[in-house]
Every structure is written in C-alpha cells, then in structure tokens.
N, C-alpha and C positions, 0 to 999 in steps of 0.2 A: 481490145483489152485497154482499159484506162491506164493503169500503171502497174508494171510487172512487180511482183513481190520480190523482197530481198533474196528469198530462197531461189527464185527462178533466175534472178540475175547472177547469183553465185554459181548455179549449175551452168549458165551460159559462159561465164568466165573461166570456169574449169576446163572447158574445151576450146577456149580461144575466140568464143563468139561474142566479141566486144563491141560490135557496130549494129546490133539488131535494133529495128525500129518497127513500130506500128504492129502489122498483122503477123510479123516474124515471131513475136512473143507468143501469140496464140498458137503458131505452128509448133514452136518449141514446147509449149505445154502440152499440146496434143501428142507430140512424140514421146514426151517423158511419161505421160499417162499410159500410153500403149506399151512403153517399156515395162512399166509396173504391172500391167495386165499380163503380159507374156512371160514375166519372169517370177511372178508372185508364188508359183507353186514348186519352184526349183530350191534344192538345198542351198543354204548360204555358204557352205564350206567347199563349193566346187573351185577347182583351179583350172588353168588352161589345159592341162593335161587330162582333165576328165571329160573333154569334148568327145562325143561319140564319132567313131571313124566308121563312115558308111562306105563299103566297098562294093563296087559294081563290077561284074565280070562279064565280058562278051561270051556269047555262046560259041560253040564249034563252027558254026557257020560263018562268023565274023572273020 
C-alpha cells in the first residue's frame, strides 16, 4: 500500500494501532474488509445481549 487513506488511519487510531507500517496497513484493510463481509447481513440494532447462547450438553455416558 502506497499511503493509507485518512479513513484507514482513523480506524487504526480508534483501536490504538498508532505504529503501523508497510504491509500492516494492507493487513488492516483486509481485516476490515472481512469484517464488512461477515457482518453485512446482520441487523444494525443488535446489542451485546443479543448474542446467541449456544448450549452443549454432554450425553448420559459422560
């Protein structure tokens, strides 16, 4: 990546990534792109309490 965009720099600063260099900017951009891909179908109004609780129970033999 030649020069990271201001938007990418702002996203890095939000999470305390203040010393990124070189390929790290590319890696951050790839991670943010994947985040968008994986969350694009989710409702915008979810809270932490809306996380699905997956419960696994051991069988009688356990």
